[in-house]
N, C-alpha and C positions, 0 to 999 in steps of 0.2 A: 251579189256581188262584186261591185265594179274592180276597176283597178287601181283604183283610187283610194279605195277600201284595204284591198287584200294590202297595197301597199305599207297604207297605215296599219295596218298588224302586225305582220312580220320588223316595221321597226321593232313598235311596242314592245314585242315577244324577243326581238335582238335586245335591246333596252332591259328588259328583266333577266334573259339571260347574263346577260354583263352585272346587270345588279347582282344577280345570287355565283353567280363566279366570284366577286370582291367579297362576294357570304363567304362566301367556303375556303377563299382563300386565310380573309381575315380569323375564321373560325380556326381554321387550321393551325397558325401561325401563336395562335390563342391555347389549342390545346401539347401543341411542341413546345411553349413557353412554364405551361403547368406539367409537363409530363419533363422538361430539366430541371424543375423543381423540386416535383415532386426524386427523381434521381441525385440530387445535389442533401435531399433530406435524410434521402435512404443512407448517401455516406455520409453523410454527418451521424447519425445514427448509428450507424457500424464503428463508425470513429470509437462513438461517446461509451459503445460497450466495450471495446477493444481496454482505451483508455478503466474502465471501471473493474473488468480482468485482473489488469496491472494492479491496478492498486488494487483489490482482493486477494492478491498474493502478496503484496508487499506488507500487507496487514496482519495474515496471516505468519508470515515470514517475523514479521515484529513482535505477534503476539507468540511465539516459536521459540524467540532468543527471547524476552522478556519472560517465562515461564524459565527455560534456562537458566536465570542470571535467577532469582529465586530459588531453588533449589540449591545454584550453588551456594547461595548466601546460605541459605538453611543447614547444609553440607557443613559450611565451613561454622557454621554456630556451634554446632552437634561437636563437631573435633575437636575445637578451643575450649568451651566452657570445661572439660573436665579438667582440661589440659593448665588452663584458669590459675587453681593454687597452688602450682610448680612454678608460676615465676617469683615470686613472694622465698618461694621455697629455696627456689634456687643465690636469689640475691642472697639471702642471709647462711644459710650454709658460703656462699661467695666471701661472704663477713666474717667469718668463721672460719673458712679458711687464709685467708692471707692476713686475718690477726697470726694466729698462730707460727710457732718459731718448730721447726723440724724438729726437734726433741718431743713437743707435745702433739703433733702431730697422730700421733692412737689414740688418744687425751679426748680428741678433737675428732678423730672421727667417725667412736664411740658415740659423743652424744649425735653426731652428724647422723646418726646411721638412728640414735632414738626418737631425732627431730622426725624423720621422715615413716617413721612407725605411726 
């Protein structure tokens, strides 16, 4: 092999090495960008998971409060249901008492007791 051929081969080899190094640099840059995108995606996923857990906790709390409200309304209804007839009776008795005079109080009291029974 002549000196000229050797020099040409070395020049070609150097060019190929430079080209290969540029490809490696470009590929490394692409991989780094892809890795960064993957990290960003993972971070976004973790944030979404945290928000989902928070929303789930809030929904559970809201469901508990709704159930407590229903229970409270039910208890209130059960307590007030037997007392409902007492209100008109109380108004009737108050009307009798307000119309009476002190001398008729025992008579009105007897009538009131009869009404209550």
